[in-house]
Biopython code that builds the backbone (N, CA, C, O; Angstrom):
import numpy as np
from Bio.PDB.StructureBuilder import StructureBuilder

atoms = [
    (1, "MET", "N", (133.357, -181.923, -34.885)),
    (1, "MET", "CA", (134.635, -181.670, -35.515)),
    (1, "MET", "C", (134.534, -180.372, -36.309)),
    (1, "MET", "O", (133.529, -180.087, -36.959)),
    (2, "LEU", "N", (135.599, -179.610, -36.230)),
    (2, "LEU", "CA", (135.698, -178.363, -36.984)),
    (2, "LEU", "C", (136.906, -178.453, -37.903)),
    (2, "LEU", "O", (138.017, -178.719, -37.444)),
    (3, "LEU", "N", (136.701, -178.236, -39.190)),
    (3, "LEU", "CA", (137.790, -178.231, -40.162)),
    (3, "LEU", "C", (138.134, -176.789, -40.510)),
    (3, "LEU", "O", (137.276, -176.026, -40.955)),
    (4, "LEU", "N", (139.399, -176.420, -40.302)),
    (4, "LEU", "CA", (139.891, -175.087, -40.642)),
    (4, "LEU", "C", (140.988, -175.244, -41.688)),
    (4, "LEU", "O", (142.043, -175.815, -41.410)),
    (5, "ASP", "N", (140.737, -174.743, -42.878)),
    (5, "ASP", "CA", (141.684, -174.857, -43.983)),
    (5, "ASP", "C", (142.397, -173.514, -44.162)),
    (5, "ASP", "O", (141.812, -172.545, -44.647)),
    (6, "ASP", "N", (143.675, -173.475, -43.759)),
    (6, "ASP", "CA", (144.468, -172.241, -43.799)),
    (6, "ASP", "C", (143.672, -171.056, -43.251)),
    (6, "ASP", "O", (143.485, -170.055, -43.942)),
    (7, "PRO", "N", (143.202, -171.177, -41.997)),
    (7, "PRO", "CA", (142.301, -170.153, -41.454)),
    (7, "PRO", "C", (142.942, -168.789, -41.229)),
    (7, "PRO", "O", (142.232, -167.797, -41.060)),
    (8, "THR", "N", (144.255, -168.723, -41.224)),
    (8, "THR", "CA", (144.898, -167.442, -40.928)),
    (8, "THR", "C", (145.482, -166.765, -42.158)),
    (8, "THR", "O", (146.197, -165.771, -42.039)),
    (9, "LEU", "N", (145.187, -167.286, -43.319)),
    (9, "LEU", "CA", (145.693, -166.701, -44.550)),
    (9, "LEU", "C", (145.274, -165.235, -44.623)),
    (9, "LEU", "O", (144.083, -164.926, -44.608)),
    (10, "GLY", "N", (146.241, -164.343, -44.702)),
    (10, "GLY", "CA", (145.976, -162.925, -44.812)),
    (10, "GLY", "C", (145.837, -162.191, -43.485)),
    (10, "GLY", "O", (145.656, -160.973, -43.466)),
    (11, "LEU", "N", (145.920, -162.924, -42.370)),
    (11, "LEU", "CA", (145.814, -162.268, -41.065)),
    (11, "LEU", "C", (147.183, -161.820, -40.573)),
    (11, "LEU", "O", (148.200, -162.442, -40.881)),
    (12, "ASP", "N", (147.198, -160.737, -39.806)),
    (12, "ASP", "CA", (148.458, -160.316, -39.203)),
    (12, "ASP", "C", (148.736, -161.186, -37.971)),
    (12, "ASP", "O", (147.898, -161.997, -37.577)),
    (13, "VAL", "N", (149.896, -161.015, -37.380)),
    (13, "VAL", "CA", (150.331, -161.857, -36.272)),
    (13, "VAL", "C", (149.371, -161.793, -35.088)),
    (13, "VAL", "O", (149.046, -162.827, -34.505)),
    (14, "LEU", "N", (148.921, -160.618, -34.729)),
    (14, "LEU", "CA", (148.026, -160.467, -33.586)),
    (14, "LEU", "C", (146.673, -161.134, -33.847)),
    (14, "LEU", "O", (146.148, -161.837, -32.983)),
    (15, "ALA", "N", (146.120, -160.916, -35.018)),
    (15, "ALA", "CA", (144.831, -161.519, -35.361)),
    (15, "ALA", "C", (144.948, -163.040, -35.405)),
    (15, "ALA", "O", (144.036, -163.748, -34.979)),
    (16, "ARG", "N", (146.060, -163.537, -35.917)),
    (16, "ARG", "CA", (146.282, -164.984, -35.981)),
    (16, "ARG", "C", (146.321, -165.567, -34.570)),
    (16, "ARG", "O", (145.678, -166.580, -34.296)),
    (17, "ARG", "N", (147.070, -164.931, -33.684)),
    (17, "ARG", "CA", (147.163, -165.433, -32.311)),
    (17, "ARG", "C", (145.799, -165.404, -31.624)),
    (17, "ARG", "O", (145.434, -166.347, -30.922)),
    (18, "ARG", "N", (145.053, -164.331, -31.826)),
    (18, "ARG", "CA", (143.721, -164.238, -31.225)),
    (18, "ARG", "C", (142.793, -165.325, -31.751)),
    (18, "ARG", "O", (142.026, -165.915, -30.989)),
    (19, "LEU", "N", (142.862, -165.589, -33.044)),
    (19, "LEU", "CA", (142.029, -166.633, -33.631)),
    (19, "LEU", "C", (142.340, -167.986, -33.009)),
    (19, "LEU", "O", (141.437, -168.690, -32.556)),
    (20, "TYR", "N", (143.609, -168.346, -32.987)),
    (20, "TYR", "CA", (143.978, -169.644, -32.431)),
    (20, "TYR", "C", (143.609, -169.750, -30.961)),
    (20, "TYR", "O", (143.101, -170.783, -30.524)),
    (21, "THR", "N", (143.855, -168.705, -30.200)),
    (21, "THR", "CA", (143.525, -168.727, -28.773)),
    (21, "THR", "C", (142.027, -168.904, -28.574)),
    (21, "THR", "O", (141.594, -169.746, -27.787)),
    (22, "ALA", "N", (141.244, -168.117, -29.283)),
    (22, "ALA", "CA", (139.788, -168.188, -29.133)),
    (22, "ALA", "C", (139.236, -169.538, -29.572)),
    (22, "ALA", "O", (138.443, -170.152, -28.858)),
    (23, "VAL", "N", (139.650, -169.993, -30.731)),
    (23, "VAL", "CA", (139.136, -171.257, -31.261)),
    (23, "VAL", "C", (139.544, -172.428, -30.375)),
    (23, "VAL", "O", (138.708, -173.251, -30.003)),
    (24, "VAL", "N", (140.799, -172.500, -30.046)),
    (24, "VAL", "CA", (141.285, -173.641, -29.276)),
    (24, "VAL", "C", (140.674, -173.656, -27.879)),
    (24, "VAL", "O", (140.209, -174.699, -27.421)),
    (25, "GLU", "N", (140.670, -172.527, -27.206)),
    (25, "GLU", "CA", (140.117, -172.499, -25.849)),
    (25, "GLU", "C", (138.624, -172.805, -25.843)),
    (25, "GLU", "O", (138.161, -173.593, -25.019)),
    (26, "GLU", "N", (137.878, -172.203, -26.735)),
    (26, "GLU", "CA", (136.436, -172.411, -26.769)),
    (26, "GLU", "C", (136.079, -173.853, -27.118)),
    (26, "GLU", "O", (135.245, -174.468, -26.453)),
    (27, "LEU", "N", (136.697, -174.379, -28.139)),
    (27, "LEU", "CA", (136.330, -175.720, -28.581)),
    (27, "LEU", "C", (136.910, -176.810, -27.687)),
    (27, "LEU", "O", (136.307, -177.873, -27.541)),
    (28, "ALA", "N", (138.058, -176.565, -27.095)),
    (28, "ALA", "CA", (138.620, -177.540, -26.162)),
    (28, "ALA", "C", (137.695, -177.700, -24.967)),
    (28, "ALA", "O", (137.532, -178.804, -24.447)),
    (29, "ALA", "N", (137.094, -176.611, -24.532)),
    (29, "ALA", "CA", (136.164, -176.667, -23.404)),
    (29, "ALA", "C", (134.929, -177.508, -23.756)),
    (29, "ALA", "O", (134.264, -178.041, -22.868)),
    (30, "ARG", "N", (134.635, -177.619, -25.027)),
    (30, "ARG", "CA", (133.481, -178.397, -25.488)),
    (30, "ARG", "C", (133.884, -179.791, -25.992)),
    (30, "ARG", "O", (133.040, -180.544, -26.478)),
    (31, "ALA", "N", (135.154, -180.125, -25.877)),
    (31, "ALA", "CA", (135.683, -181.413, -26.342)),
    (31, "ALA", "C", (135.431, -181.624, -27.833)),
    (31, "ALA", "O", (135.044, -182.714, -28.255)),
    (32, "VAL", "N", (135.653, -180.576, -28.628)),
    (32, "VAL", "CA", (135.488, -180.642, -30.078)),
    (32, "VAL", "C", (136.862, -180.858, -30.718)),
    (32, "VAL", "O", (137.835, -180.202, -30.346)),
    (33, "THR", "N", (136.933, -181.759, -31.658)),
    (33, "THR", "CA", (138.161, -181.974, -32.417)),
    (33, "THR", "C", (138.282, -180.892, -33.478)),
    (33, "THR", "O", (137.319, -180.577, -34.177)),
    (34, "ILE", "N", (139.482, -180.329, -33.587)),
    (34, "ILE", "CA", (139.743, -179.303, -34.593)),
    (34, "ILE", "C", (140.769, -179.861, -35.572)),
    (34, "ILE", "O", (141.845, -180.297, -35.163)),
    (35, "LEU", "N", (140.450, -179.850, -36.837)),
    (35, "LEU", "CA", (141.369, -180.300, -37.876)),
    (35, "LEU", "C", (141.879, -179.060, -38.611)),
    (35, "LEU", "O", (141.122, -178.381, -39.305)),
    (36, "PHE", "N", (143.179, -178.776, -38.449)),
    (36, "PHE", "CA", (143.807, -177.656, -39.146)),
    (36, "PHE", "C", (144.485, -178.195, -40.393)),
    (36, "PHE", "O", (145.320, -179.095, -40.305)),
    (37, "ALA", "N", (144.138, -177.661, -41.542)),
    (37, "ALA", "CA", (144.853, -177.964, -42.779)),
    (37, "ALA", "C", (145.694, -176.725, -43.071)),
    (37, "ALA", "O", (145.158, -175.635, -43.271)),
    (38, "THR", "N", (147.013, -176.898, -43.094)),
    (38, "THR", "CA", (147.878, -175.739, -43.285)),
    (38, "THR", "C", (149.151, -176.121, -44.013)),
    (38, "THR", "O", (149.597, -177.267, -43.968)),
    (39, "HIS", "N", (149.718, -175.145, -44.678)),
    (39, "HIS", "CA", (151.022, -175.320, -45.313)),
    (39, "HIS", "C", (152.117, -174.725, -44.442)),
    (39, "HIS", "O", (153.288, -174.718, -44.822)),
    (40, "LEU", "N", (151.733, -174.225, -43.274)),
    (40, "LEU", "CA", (152.666, -173.585, -42.350)),
    (40, "LEU", "C", (152.630, -174.305, -41.002)),
    (40, "LEU", "O", (151.995, -173.820, -40.066)),
    (41, "PRO", "N", (153.296, -175.447, -40.891)),
    (41, "PRO", "CA", (153.222, -176.241, -39.663)),
    (41, "PRO", "C", (153.632, -175.482, -38.406)),
    (41, "PRO", "O", (153.044, -175.690, -37.345)),
    (42, "ALA", "N", (154.621, -174.614, -38.507)),
    (42, "ALA", "CA", (155.081, -173.884, -37.321)),
    (42, "ALA", "C", (153.969, -173.015, -36.745)),
    (42, "ALA", "O", (153.959, -172.730, -35.547)),
    (43, "GLU", "N", (153.049, -172.602, -37.577)),
    (43, "GLU", "CA", (151.965, -171.732, -37.151)),
    (43, "GLU", "C", (151.018, -172.415, -36.163)),
    (43, "GLU", "O", (150.427, -171.746, -35.315)),
    (44, "VAL", "N", (150.871, -173.715, -36.262)),
    (44, "VAL", "CA", (149.918, -174.434, -35.399)),
    (44, "VAL", "C", (150.605, -175.305, -34.351)),
    (44, "VAL", "O", (149.939, -176.013, -33.596)),
    (45, "GLU", "N", (151.916, -175.252, -34.305)),
    (45, "GLU", "CA", (152.661, -176.135, -33.399)),
    (45, "GLU", "C", (152.206, -176.009, -31.950)),
    (45, "GLU", "O", (152.131, -177.011, -31.239)),
    (46, "GLY", "N", (151.905, -174.803, -31.505)),
    (46, "GLY", "CA", (151.529, -174.596, -30.111)),
    (46, "GLY", "C", (150.127, -175.051, -29.749)),
    (46, "GLY", "O", (149.774, -175.063, -28.570)),
    (47, "VAL", "N", (149.320, -175.423, -30.729)),
    (47, "VAL", "CA", (147.939, -175.810, -30.439)),
    (47, "VAL", "C", (147.631, -177.267, -30.762)),
    (47, "VAL", "O", (146.501, -177.716, -30.576)),
    (48, "LEU", "N", (148.617, -178.001, -31.241)),
    (48, "LEU", "CA", (148.378, -179.392, -31.638)),
    (48, "LEU", "C", (148.667, -180.387, -30.527)),
    (48, "LEU", "O", (149.532, -180.164, -29.679)),
    (49, "THR", "N", (147.936, -181.479, -30.547)),
    (49, "THR", "CA", (148.300, -182.643, -29.742)),
    (49, "THR", "C", (148.707, -183.790, -30.660)),
    (49, "THR", "O", (149.497, -184.653, -30.275)),
    (50, "HIS", "N", (148.165, -183.794, -31.867)),
    (50, "HIS", "CA", (148.461, -184.818, -32.870)),
    (50, "HIS", "C", (148.660, -184.130, -34.219)),
    (50, "HIS", "O", (148.163, -183.027, -34.448)),
    (51, "ALA", "N", (149.396, -184.800, -35.109)),
    (51, "ALA", "CA", (149.619, -184.243, -36.437)),
    (51, "ALA", "C", (149.640, -185.369, -37.467)),
    (51, "ALA", "O", (150.001, -186.506, -37.164)),
    (52, "ALA", "N", (149.250, -185.029, -38.672)),
    (52, "ALA", "CA", (149.363, -185.937, -39.813)),
    (52, "ALA", "C", (149.928, -185.122, -40.961)),
    (52, "ALA", "O", (149.547, -183.970, -41.170)),
    (53, "PHE", "N", (150.835, -185.728, -41.698)),
    (53, "PHE", "CA", (151.471, -185.058, -42.831)),
    (53, "PHE", "C", (151.058, -185.783, -44.102)),
    (53, "PHE", "O", (151.167, -187.005, -44.204)),
    (54, "VAL", "N", (150.585, -185.008, -45.065)),
    (54, "VAL", "CA", (150.084, -185.554, -46.321)),
    (54, "VAL", "C", (151.005, -185.126, -47.449)),
    (54, "VAL", "O", (151.360, -183.953, -47.559)),
    (55, "ALA", "N", (151.387, -186.066, -48.277)),
    (55, "ALA", "CA", (152.187, -185.786, -49.474)),
    (55, "ALA", "C", (151.652, -186.668, -50.597)),
    (55, "ALA", "O", (151.441, -187.866, -50.410)),
    (56, "GLY", "N", (151.442, -186.083, -51.734)),
    (56, "GLY", "CA", (150.930, -186.842, -52.875)),
    (56, "GLY", "C", (149.568, -187.454, -52.611)),
    (56, "GLY", "O", (149.237, -188.503, -53.164)),
    (57, "GLY", "N", (148.769, -186.798, -51.760)),
    (57, "GLY", "CA", (147.430, -187.290, -51.468)),
    (57, "GLY", "C", (147.382, -188.426, -50.466)),
    (57, "GLY", "O", (146.324, -189.019, -50.254)),
    (58, "ARG", "N", (148.509, -188.737, -49.846)),
    (58, "ARG", "CA", (148.565, -189.840, -48.868)),
    (58, "ARG", "C", (149.163, -189.359, -47.559)),
    (58, "ARG", "O", (150.033, -188.488, -47.541)),
    (59, "ILE", "N", (148.692, -189.931, -46.475)),
    (59, "ILE", "CA", (149.278, -189.640, -45.170)),
    (59, "ILE", "C", (150.624, -190.349, -45.112)),
    (59, "ILE", "O", (150.696, -191.573, -45.222)),
    (60, "VAL", "N", (151.692, -189.570, -44.939)),
    (60, "VAL", "CA", (153.042, -190.135, -44.911)),
    (60, "VAL", "C", (153.583, -190.259, -43.489)),
    (60, "VAL", "O", (154.580, -190.944, -43.260)),
    (61, "ALA", "N", (152.941, -189.609, -42.554)),
    (61, "ALA", "CA", (153.307, -189.739, -41.137)),
    (61, "ALA", "C", (152.153, -189.194, -40.314)),
    (61, "ALA", "O", (151.488, -188.238, -40.715)),
    (62, "ALA", "N", (151.919, -189.808, -39.163)),
    (62, "ALA", "CA", (150.857, -189.343, -38.275)),
    (62, "ALA", "C", (151.127, -189.845, -36.874)),
    (62, "ALA", "O", (151.752, -190.888, -36.681)),
    (63, "GLY", "N", (150.653, -189.095, -35.906)),
    (63, "GLY", "CA", (150.776, -189.537, -34.536)),
    (63, "GLY", "C", (150.710, -188.394, -33.553)),
    (63, "GLY", "O", (150.499, -187.239, -33.922)),
    (64, "ALA", "N", (150.896, -188.741, -32.292)),
    (64, "ALA", "CA", (150.941, -187.724, -31.255)),
    (64, "ALA", "C", (152.154, -186.838, -31.509)),
    (64, "ALA", "O", (153.220, -187.327, -31.885)),
    (65, "LEU", "N", (151.991, -185.551, -31.306)),
    (65, "LEU", "CA", (153.080, -184.612, -31.560)),
    (65, "LEU", "C", (154.312, -184.985, -30.743)),
    (65, "LEU", "O", (155.437, -184.912, -31.236)),
    (66, "GLU", "N", (154.096, -185.379, -29.510)),
    (66, "GLU", "CA", (155.199, -185.787, -28.640)),
    (66, "GLU", "C", (155.981, -186.961, -29.249)),
    (66, "GLU", "O", (157.210, -186.986, -29.200)),
    (67, "ASP", "N", (155.262, -187.924, -29.818)),
    (67, "ASP", "CA", (155.916, -189.085, -30.442)),
    (67, "ASP", "C", (156.675, -188.692, -31.706)),
    (67, "ASP", "O", (157.796, -189.150, -31.928)),
    (68, "LEU", "N", (156.071, -187.853, -32.527)),
    (68, "LEU", "CA", (156.731, -187.418, -33.759)),
    (68, "LEU", "C", (158.015, -186.648, -33.445)),
    (68, "LEU", "O", (159.029, -186.811, -34.123)),
    (69, "LYS", "N", (157.958, -185.808, -32.407)),
    (69, "LYS", "CA", (159.150, -185.052, -32.009)),
    (69, "LYS", "C", (160.212, -185.995, -31.447)),
    (69, "LYS", "O", (161.400, -185.827, -31.724)),
    (70, "GLY", "N", (159.794, -186.980, -30.662)),
    (70, "GLY", "CA", (160.730, -187.958, -30.111)),
    (70, "GLY", "C", (161.430, -188.756, -31.191)),
    (70, "GLY", "O", (162.633, -189.007, -31.105)),
    (71, "GLU", "N", (160.681, -189.157, -32.212)),
    (71, "GLU", "CA", (161.275, -189.900, -33.333)),
    (71, "GLU", "C", (162.312, -189.050, -34.059)),
    (71, "GLU", "O", (163.379, -189.540, -34.429)),
    (72, "ALA", "N", (161.994, -187.782, -34.259)),
    (72, "ALA", "CA", (162.933, -186.886, -34.943)),
    (72, "ALA", "C", (164.203, -186.727, -34.118)),
    (72, "ALA", "O", (165.307, -186.803, -34.657)),
    (73, "GLU", "N", (164.055, -186.508, -32.827)),
    (73, "GLU", "CA", (165.225, -186.347, -31.954)),
    (73, "GLU", "C", (166.059, -187.619, -31.912)),
    (73, "GLU", "O", (167.288, -187.559, -31.941)),
    (74, "ALA", "N", (165.400, -188.768, -31.844)),
    (74, "ALA", "CA", (166.114, -190.047, -31.797)),
    (74, "ALA", "C", (166.912, -190.282, -33.081)),
    (74, "ALA", "O", (167.940, -190.959, -33.065)),
    (75, "ALA", "N", (166.435, -189.723, -34.184)),
    (75, "ALA", "CA", (167.124, -189.857, -35.476)),
    (75, "ALA", "C", (168.139, -188.742, -35.694)),
    (75, "ALA", "O", (168.773, -188.670, -36.746)),
    (76, "GLY", "N", (168.291, -187.869, -34.693)),
    (76, "GLY", "CA", (169.256, -186.779, -34.814)),
    (76, "GLY", "C", (168.774, -185.609, -35.644)),
    (76, "GLY", "O", (169.575, -184.796, -36.107)),
    (77, "ARG", "N", (167.451, -185.521, -35.835)),
    (77, "ARG", "CA", (166.888, -184.414, -36.612)),
    (77, "ARG", "C", (166.245, -183.400, -35.673)),
    (77, "ARG", "O", (166.004, -183.690, -34.501)),
    (78, "SER", "N", (165.977, -182.239, -36.186)),
    (78, "SER", "CA", (165.286, -181.204, -35.429)),
    (78, "SER", "C", (163.875, -181.662, -35.079)),
    (78, "SER", "O", (163.209, -182.320, -35.879)),
    (79, "ALA", "N", (163.427, -181.309, -33.878)),
    (79, "ALA", "CA", (162.084, -181.670, -33.441)),
    (79, "ALA", "C", (161.081, -180.536, -33.675)),
    (79, "ALA", "O", (159.942, -180.614, -33.216)),
    (80, "ALA", "N", (161.497, -179.490, -34.382)),
    (80, "ALA", "CA", (160.554, -178.418, -34.731)),
    (80, "ALA", "C", (159.549, -178.976, -35.732)),
    (80, "ALA", "O", (159.921, -179.706, -36.650)),
    (81, "LEU", "N", (158.287, -178.634, -35.555)),
    (81, "LEU", "CA", (157.242, -179.202, -36.403)),
    (81, "LEU", "C", (157.487, -178.943, -37.883)),
    (81, "LEU", "O", (157.248, -179.820, -38.713)),
    (82, "GLU", "N", (157.955, -177.764, -38.217)),
    (82, "GLU", "CA", (158.238, -177.459, -39.621)),
    (82, "GLU", "C", (159.311, -178.394, -40.182)),
    (82, "GLU", "O", (159.205, -178.850, -41.320)),
    (83, "ASP", "N", (160.339, -178.679, -39.388)),
    (83, "ASP", "CA", (161.401, -179.585, -39.842)),
    (83, "ASP", "C", (160.907, -181.021, -39.952)),
    (83, "ASP", "O", (161.315, -181.758, -40.850)),
    (84, "ILE", "N", (160.030, -181.414, -39.037)),
    (84, "ILE", "CA", (159.431, -182.757, -39.124)),
    (84, "ILE", "C", (158.608, -182.854, -40.408)),
    (84, "ILE", "O", (158.684, -183.850, -41.127)),
    (85, "ALA", "N", (157.826, -181.820, -40.690)),
    (85, "ALA", "CA", (157.022, -181.799, -41.915)),
    (85, "ALA", "C", (157.909, -181.877, -43.149)),
    (85, "ALA", "O", (157.646, -182.664, -44.059)),
    (86, "LEU", "N", (158.960, -181.061, -43.181)),
    (86, "LEU", "CA", (159.868, -181.077, -44.333)),
    (86, "LEU", "C", (160.474, -182.457, -44.539)),
    (86, "LEU", "O", (160.598, -182.925, -45.671)),
    (87, "HIS", "N", (160.845, -183.097, -43.459)),
    (87, "HIS", "CA", (161.415, -184.443, -43.564)),
    (87, "HIS", "C", (160.416, -185.398, -44.226)),
    (87, "HIS", "O", (160.772, -186.136, -45.145)),
    (88, "HIS", "N", (159.186, -185.379, -43.762)),
    (88, "HIS", "CA", (158.181, -186.308, -44.296)),
    (88, "HIS", "C", (157.679, -185.909, -45.673)),
    (88, "HIS", "O", (157.180, -186.745, -46.427)),
    (89, "TRP", "N", (157.812, -184.621, -46.000)),
    (89, "TRP", "CA", (157.441, -184.172, -47.333)),
    (89, "TRP", "C", (158.580, -184.334, -48.321)),
    (89, "TRP", "O", (158.419, -184.033, -49.504)),
    (90, "GLY", "N", (159.734, -184.808, -47.853)),
    (90, "GLY", "CA", (160.868, -185.049, -48.733)),
    (90, "GLY", "C", (161.693, -183.816, -49.033)),
    (90, "GLY", "O", (162.448, -183.808, -50.005)),
    (91, "GLY", "N", (161.570, -182.767, -48.222)),
    (91, "GLY", "CA", (162.285, -181.533, -48.496)),
    (91, "GLY", "C", (163.360, -181.206, -47.495)),
    (91, "GLY", "O", (163.718, -180.039, -47.335)),
    (92, "ASP", "N", (163.892, -182.219, -46.806)),
    (92, "ASP", "CA", (164.887, -181.931, -45.763)),
    (92, "ASP", "C", (166.307, -182.221, -46.222)),
    (92, "ASP", "O", (167.182, -182.479, -45.396)),
    (93, "HIS", "N", (166.544, -182.182, -47.508)),
    (93, "HIS", "CA", (167.871, -182.540, -48.035)),
    (93, "HIS", "C", (168.978, -181.653, -47.509)),
    (93, "HIS", "O", (170.117, -182.097, -47.363)),
    (94, "ALA", "N", (168.647, -180.377, -47.215)),
    (94, "ALA", "CA", (169.662, -179.456, -46.732)),
    (94, "ALA", "C", (169.776, -179.494, -45.214)),
    (94, "ALA", "O", (170.736, -178.964, -44.655)),
    (95, "ALA", "N", (168.807, -180.113, -44.539)),
    (95, "ALA", "CA", (168.802, -180.135, -43.065)),
    (95, "ALA", "C", (169.694, -181.204, -42.510)),
    (95, "ALA", "O", (169.798, -181.350, -41.292)),
]
sb = StructureBuilder()
sb.init_structure("model")
sb.init_model(0)
sb.init_chain("A")
sb.init_seg("    ")
for serial, (resi, resn, name, xyz) in enumerate(atoms, 1):
    if name == "N":
        sb.init_residue(resn, " ", resi, " ")
    sb.init_atom(name, np.array(xyz, "f"), 0.0, 1.0, " ", f" {name:<3s}", serial, name[0])
structure = sb.get_structure()
């Protein structure tokens, strides 16, 4: 398992994309689990298969990304990962 805590902080768009591509492709080939801790859910949306959202030190939602998106759509909410995160973090009052 590899834990990456805000690994792209301070990187430009190109460097961020290269990092994610390199890390995900290399470690996926080795069947390594990668845990991304980030405050920017949209940044990792393209590389996730599962997600967990933490608020107040507790997991408030977790599951396969496909399932989380399906639940949001079924409830009439946006299925964008950032919007799903905002909903579970309690910040979707304007959405």
